[in-house]
C-alpha positions as a Python dict, from the first residue, in 0.01 Angstrom:
ca = {
    (1, 'M'): (0, 0, 0),
    (2, 'T'): (-160, -223, -259),
    (3, 'T'): (8, -525, -412),
    (4, 'Q'): (34, -346, -746),
    (5, 'N'): (227, -57, -590),
    (6, 'W'): (491, -265, -413),
    (7, 'D'): (844, -233, -547),
    (8, 'L'): (909, -590, -444),
    (9, 'P'): (1282, -617, -530),
    (10, 'A'): (1346, -320, -301),
    (11, 'L'): (1179, -505, -13),
    (12, 'I'): (1384, -825, -41),
    (13, 'D'): (1722, -897, 113),
    (14, 'H'): (1859, -1131, -156),
    (15, 'T'): (2051, -1392, 38),
    (16, 'V'): (2295, -1680, 10),
    (17, 'L'): (2415, -1804, 349),
    (18, 'R'): (2401, -2181, 324),
    (19, 'P'): (2725, -2347, 440),
    (20, 'D'): (2797, -2511, 103),
    (21, 'A'): (2760, -2189, -98),
    (22, 'T'): (3063, -2128, -320),
    (23, 'K'): (3226, -1812, -449),
    (24, 'A'): (3047, -1872, -779),
    (25, 'D'): (2714, -1874, -591),
    (26, 'V'): (2800, -1544, -424),
    (27, 'L'): (2900, -1381, -752),
    (28, 'R'): (2579, -1509, -914),
    (29, 'L'): (2382, -1350, -630),
    (30, 'C'): (2554, -1018, -697),
    (31, 'Q'): (2475, -1038, -1067),
    (32, 'E'): (2112, -1123, -993),
    (33, 'A'): (2088, -818, -768),
    (34, 'R'): (2215, -599, -1048),
    (35, 'E'): (1980, -757, -1300),
    (36, 'F'): (1659, -772, -1096),
    (37, 'G'): (1690, -462, -878),
    (38, 'F'): (1754, -604, -532),
    (39, 'I'): (1908, -328, -321),
    (40, 'V'): (2046, -546, -39),
    (41, 'I'): (2240, -871, -66),
    (42, 'F'): (2352, -1095, 219),
    (43, 'V'): (2666, -1304, 189),
    (44, 'P'): (2889, -1501, 427),
    (45, 'P'): (3149, -1270, 586),
    (46, 'C'): (3433, -1457, 414),
    (47, 'Y'): (3302, -1332, 76),
    (48, 'I'): (3243, -969, 163),
    (49, 'D'): (3542, -848, -41),
    (50, 'E'): (3421, -1024, -356),
    (51, 'A'): (3064, -905, -305),
    (52, 'V'): (3160, -542, -251),
    (53, 'E'): (3377, -548, -561),
    (54, 'A'): (3102, -715, -767),
    (55, 'V'): (2848, -438, -693),
    (56, 'V'): (3081, -138, -703),
    (57, 'G'): (2926, 154, -891),
    (58, 'T'): (2571, 51, -797),
    (59, 'T'): (2342, 139, -507),
    (60, 'I'): (2335, -224, -391),
    (61, 'R'): (2423, -260, -23),
    (62, 'V'): (2617, -559, 105),
    (63, 'G'): (2508, -719, 430),
    (64, 'I'): (2660, -988, 650),
    (65, 'P'): (2538, -1184, 951),
    (66, 'V'): (2700, -1135, 1292),
    (67, 'G'): (2710, -1401, 1563),
    (68, 'F'): (2554, -1637, 1311),
    (69, 'P'): (2369, -1868, 1334),
    (70, 'L'): (2343, -1944, 1708),
    (71, 'G'): (2402, -1606, 1874),
    (72, 'G'): (2603, -1746, 2165),
    (73, 'H'): (2925, -1564, 2078),
    (74, 'T'): (3072, -1328, 2334),
    (75, 'T'): (2991, -963, 2288),
    (76, 'A'): (3355, -886, 2210),
    (77, 'T'): (3348, -1142, 1930),
    (78, 'K'): (3030, -997, 1782),
    (79, 'V'): (3172, -644, 1801),
    (80, 'A'): (3493, -756, 1628),
    (81, 'E'): (3293, -929, 1353),
    (82, 'A'): (3083, -619, 1302),
    (83, 'I'): (3377, -379, 1294),
    (84, 'E'): (3571, -590, 1046),
    (85, 'G'): (3266, -632, 825),
    (86, 'V'): (3201, -259, 811),
    (87, 'A'): (3568, -187, 746),
    (88, 'R'): (3548, -420, 445),
    (89, 'G'): (3238, -252, 307),
    (90, 'A'): (2931, -401, 474),
    (91, 'T'): (2658, -147, 536),
    (92, 'V'): (2395, -384, 677),
    (93, 'L'): (2449, -611, 979),
    (94, 'D'): (2206, -883, 1089),
    (95, 'M'): (2311, -992, 1437),
    (96, 'V'): (2176, -1299, 1616),
    (97, 'I'): (2047, -1224, 1964),
    (98, 'N'): (2195, -1422, 2251),
    (99, 'V'): (1906, -1667, 2270),
    (100, 'S'): (2045, -1856, 2568),
    (101, 'R'): (2096, -1544, 2779),
    (102, 'L'): (1752, -1417, 2679),
    (103, 'K'): (1588, -1740, 2790),
    (104, 'S'): (1791, -1724, 3111),
    (105, 'G'): (1640, -1385, 3190),
    (106, 'D'): (1971, -1198, 3160),
    (107, 'Y'): (1806, -897, 2999),
    (108, 'D'): (2074, -640, 3083),
    (109, 'L'): (2337, -859, 2918),
    (110, 'V'): (2120, -915, 2611),
    (111, 'R'): (2051, -544, 2576),
    (112, 'G'): (2419, -462, 2621),
    (113, 'D'): (2522, -726, 2367),
    (114, 'M'): (2315, -553, 2100),
    (115, 'A'): (2396, -199, 2209),
    (116, 'E'): (2773, -255, 2193),
    (117, 'V'): (2750, -372, 1831),
    (118, 'V'): (2532, -75, 1742),
    (119, 'Q'): (2765, 173, 1911),
    (120, 'A'): (3077, 20, 1755),
    (121, 'T'): (2939, 43, 1400),
    (122, 'K'): (2742, 365, 1380),
    (123, 'G'): (2616, 471, 1041),
    (124, 'V'): (2515, 127, 916),
    (125, 'E'): (2184, -58, 937),
    (126, 'H'): (2140, -299, 1228),
    (127, 'K'): (1894, -584, 1255),
    (128, 'V'): (1868, -837, 1535),
    (129, 'I'): (1756, -1194, 1467),
    (130, 'L'): (1534, -1326, 1747),
    (131, 'E'): (1507, -1690, 1633),
    (132, 'T'): (1141, -1680, 1723),
    (133, 'C'): (1083, -2056, 1706),
    (134, 'C'): (1300, -2090, 2018),
    (135, 'L'): (1111, -1830, 2220),
    (136, 'T'): (788, -1806, 2414),
    (137, 'R'): (547, -1523, 2340),
    (138, 'E'): (671, -1336, 2646),
    (139, 'E'): (1034, -1381, 2538),
    (140, 'K'): (956, -1248, 2189),
    (141, 'I'): (799, -938, 2341),
    (142, 'A'): (1093, -891, 2577),
    (143, 'A'): (1343, -935, 2291),
    (144, 'C'): (1168, -672, 2080),
    (145, 'R'): (1168, -424, 2367),
    (146, 'L'): (1535, -485, 2442),
    (147, 'A'): (1621, -443, 2074),
    (148, 'V'): (1450, -105, 2062),
    (149, 'E'): (1629, 5, 2379),
    (150, 'A'): (1962, -107, 2230),
    (151, 'G'): (1909, 104, 1917),
    (152, 'M'): (1841, -170, 1665),
    (153, 'D'): (1681, -57, 1338),
    (154, 'Y'): (1497, -387, 1280),
    (155, 'V'): (1384, -695, 1463),
    (156, 'K'): (1403, -1008, 1248),
    (157, 'T'): (1226, -1339, 1292),
    (158, 'S'): (1474, -1612, 1208),
    (159, 'T'): (1812, -1728, 1081),
    (160, 'G'): (1658, -1993, 858),
    (161, 'F'): (1878, -2252, 1027),
    (162, 'A'): (1657, -2346, 1323),
    (163, 'S'): (1355, -2575, 1344),
    (164, 'A'): (1114, -2319, 1194),
    (165, 'G'): (1111, -1978, 1031),
    (166, 'A'): (884, -1677, 1005),
    (167, 'T'): (514, -1693, 1086),
    (168, 'V'): (243, -1437, 1028),
    (169, 'E'): (160, -1444, 1399),
    (170, 'D'): (518, -1362, 1498),
    (171, 'V'): (544, -1079, 1247),
    (172, 'R'): (222, -926, 1382),
    (173, 'L'): (341, -962, 1742),
    (174, 'M'): (679, -806, 1665),
    (175, 'K'): (518, -522, 1468),
    (176, 'D'): (280, -446, 1754),
    (177, 'T'): (557, -462, 2014),
    (178, 'V'): (807, -232, 1844),
    (179, 'A'): (519, 7, 1770),
    (180, 'G'): (702, 207, 1506),
    (181, 'R'): (1026, 236, 1703),
    (182, 'A'): (1190, -26, 1480),
    (183, 'K'): (1100, -213, 1164),
    (184, 'V'): (1035, -583, 1112),
    (185, 'K'): (1213, -828, 881),
    (186, 'A'): (1056, -1166, 810),
    (187, 'S'): (1290, -1447, 713),
    (188, 'G'): (1317, -1821, 726),
    (189, 'G'): (1106, -2048, 508),
    (190, 'I'): (980, -1774, 277),
    (191, 'R'): (1000, -1937, -62),
    (192, 'D'): (697, -1822, -264),
    (193, 'W'): (490, -1512, -337),
    (194, 'K'): (190, -1631, -134),
    (195, 'T'): (399, -1651, 182),
    (196, 'T'): (577, -1326, 104),
    (197, 'L'): (246, -1147, 58),
    (198, 'A'): (117, -1284, 388),
    (199, 'M'): (427, -1151, 567),
    (200, 'L'): (400, -808, 407),
    (201, 'E'): (31, -784, 490),
    (202, 'A'): (110, -882, 849),
    (203, 'G'): (343, -584, 875),
    (204, 'A'): (685, -698, 759),
    (205, 'D'): (896, -414, 622),
    (206, 'R'): (1155, -642, 463),
    (207, 'I'): (1179, -1003, 351),
    (208, 'G'): (1490, -1216, 374),
    (209, 'T'): (1505, -1507, 134),
    (210, 'S'): (1722, -1715, -95),
    (211, 'A'): (1419, -1783, -317),
    (212, 'S'): (1401, -1425, -445),
    (213, 'L'): (1385, -1508, -816),
    (214, 'R'): (1098, -1752, -775),
    (215, 'I'): (910, -1500, -562),
    (216, 'L'): (960, -1225, -819),
    (217, 'E'): (840, -1451, -1099),
    (218, 'E'): (524, -1546, -909),
    (219, 'W'): (463, -1182, -809),
    (220, 'K'): (487, -1063, -1170),
    (221, 'A'): (250, -1342, -1277),
    (222, 'S'): (0, -1230, -1014),
    (223, 'L'): (15, -875, -1148),
    (224, 'E'): (-51, -999, -1503),
    (225, 'M'): (-355, -1192, -1383),
    (226, 'R'): (-498, -872, -1230),
    (227, 'R'): (-478, -681, -1558),
}
């Protein structure tokens, strides 16, 4: 698909997850989604009620993180988070993988951790955040394979709260590893159109960012320059 044919707002998960975000920030995010055409927003779980109410009557989907940002929660805790979030109106869940257990080689536990969340909240979209900056190449490949086996819809690069975010190399590796059995979301450090374009060209199916408006502005300017 060419740059000109991308419906960019539909590819962006418009996000506000920083710890100092206020209710006003969340409501502004919802309004921006309505105004600019973002179809998924991500908010802290404590604001899911306000977000769902703010986008009622639209096709905007509300997402929340699960096991965020470190992933070391027990499976029961992640399942409870996911169930409550869906009951309150979330239709997209981005769950952090258990990085520590993955690095310890406890693959059955890691697979089961994801699978239990998926099974407990059928009918919604599930992504798993790998936190790629913490993993070796072999661990990234293993995580992608486990995610597919667990029934995840997407593998996602990063929380945005670790030492580094998405890279083109990681997106390509994840895309090759899932081989069409799941999609790829790039997130973490994506703050301009140049970086967004690089991620999309590397194979990302979705982009997670809090810099959505800047990216849209730069994208539209690039289209004008091509005319």
